[in-house]
N, C-alpha and C positions, 0 to 999 in steps of 0.2 A: 346436769346439762351436758349434752353431747354435741360437739362441733366436728364437722367433716371438712377436711382440707382437700382441695382439688387443684393440682398444678397443671397448667397448660403446656408445660415443657416435658418432653420424654427423657431428656438426658439424665443419666444417673447422678451427675454432679451439677444438676440444674440450680441456678441461682434462685429461681422461683420456688423450687422445692425447699431450699435452705431457708428462704424468707418465711415460708409457711411453718416450718419447724421452729424458727425463731419466734414467730407469732404465737405458736402453741405454748411456748414458755412464758408468755405474758398473760395467758388465761388464768383466771382465779382458781384457787385450789378447789378440788372437787369437780372440775370441768374435765370431761373426757375428750380427747382429741384423737381422731382417726384420719390418717392420710390414705386417700384412695390411690391404689398402686396399679390399677388395671387399664388405664386409659389407652395404652398401646394395643390392647386386645380388642378394642371396640372397632368393628368393621365400618366401612362407609355406610351412611344412612341409606336405607332402601325402603320406601313406603310399602313395597310388596311383602317385606318381612316385619312390618310394624307390629303385628299381632302375635308373631312367633319370634320373640326377641332372642338375639344371641345371648349366651350366658354372661358375657362381660357387661352387656347393657343391663341385664337383670340385676347384676351385682351393683352397678352404679345406682340404679333406681332404688334398690333396697337400702343402700348406704345413705342416700339422700333422705329417703322416707324415715329412716331410723334416727337421723340427726335432728337436733333442734335448730341448728343453724349451719350455714356453709360459708367457708372462706375460699374464694378462687384467687389464685395467684397466676398472673399471665405475663409471659414475655410479649414482645411485639415483633411480628413477622411481617415485613413489607407494609408497615403502617397499619396493621390490623391484628385480629385475633388469629392465633395459630389454628390451622385447619383441624387438627385433632381435637382441640377444645370445642370449636364450633360444632363439629360433627357430634361429639358427645352430648352437647346441649340440645342439638336437633333431635337425637334419639330420645332423650329424656323428656322433651317437650310433647311427645306424641303418645297416645292420643291426648289432645289438649285437656279434656276433662279429668284425665287420670295422671297428669304430670305431678310427680312428687315435689317439683319446684313451685307449684302453684301455692302462693301464700307463704312460702318458706323464706325466712330472713337470710339474706346473702350479702356478704361484703366482697369487694373486688380490690385487690392490691396487685402490684406488679413491679418488675425489675427488668432492666435491659442494659446492654453494654453501651448504648448510645446516651446522649445527654438528657433525653426527655423522660426516661424511666417508664416507657410503655404507656404513656398517657393516652394515646389514641386507642390502643388495645383495651385499656381499662374502660374507656368511654364506650367502645363498641360492645364489650362484654356486659357492661351494665345495661346497655340498650337491649341486647338480646335477652338477658335475664328478666328485665322489666316486661318485655313483650310476652315472655313465657308466663308471667304472672307472679314472679318472685317479689318479695318485699326487699328491695335493694337499698343498702346503705348509700346515701348520696355523698360519698367521700372517695378520694383517691389517695394512693400512696405511691407516687412516682419515684422509684429508686433508680436514678440514672448512674451511668458509669459504674455499674454494679461490681465489676471486678475489684474495685477499690473501696466500695461503699458498705460492704457487709463484714461484720465480725465473724469469727469462727462459729459463734452461736447462731448465726443466721439473722441476727438483728442488725439494723443499720448502725453505722458508727456515729452518725450525727444524732445528738440528743433530741432535737426537735422532730426528727423523723420517727424516733422510737415513741415519743409522746403522741405523734399523729397516729401511729399504728395502734398504740394503746387506746386512744380515743375512738378509733374505728372499731376495735374489738368491743369496747364498752357499749357503743351504740348498737352493734350487732347483738350482743347478749341482752341488751335492754329490749330490742325488738322481739327476741326469742322468748323472753320471760313470760309475757302475758299469754303467748301462744302455748307455752308448755303448761301454764297453770290451767288453761282451758281444756287441755287434753285429758 
């Protein structure tokens, strides 16, 4: 089983990147985890270039296609999805019939320095992914006040949050298992 991680934050010390790496540590043995690191290289979506995709877009499409499941970790910028994440999802969604996200199991988690833990951004991201045709896990993991909420491992300090993250990952892998068996 291969799981792709996609962080909506570009910061090298991103809390959402840390959360993804912490989540990777909860995956069962034998599960391969890959963190996509080229989000900053994806140019603004331009329909004129849809069929001659830039290399970073091709890399993201390939990474998604090669994965059995995807975990997206998003911060919240101005009450919504970071532009760079939405832009990447727009690129990957086109053309619709060829989107590697179509039917792909995806979970969305998130962290923010505010109280609400990127709840709105997670909801918006799930909505966008559902519209693209992904099979989205209907859970959220709002890690608020993230400066004090994550251990050095990237996992939340609160046990119930770790259990919620683990349950989200279990559901994601369960969604991916029948799809992998059919392939």
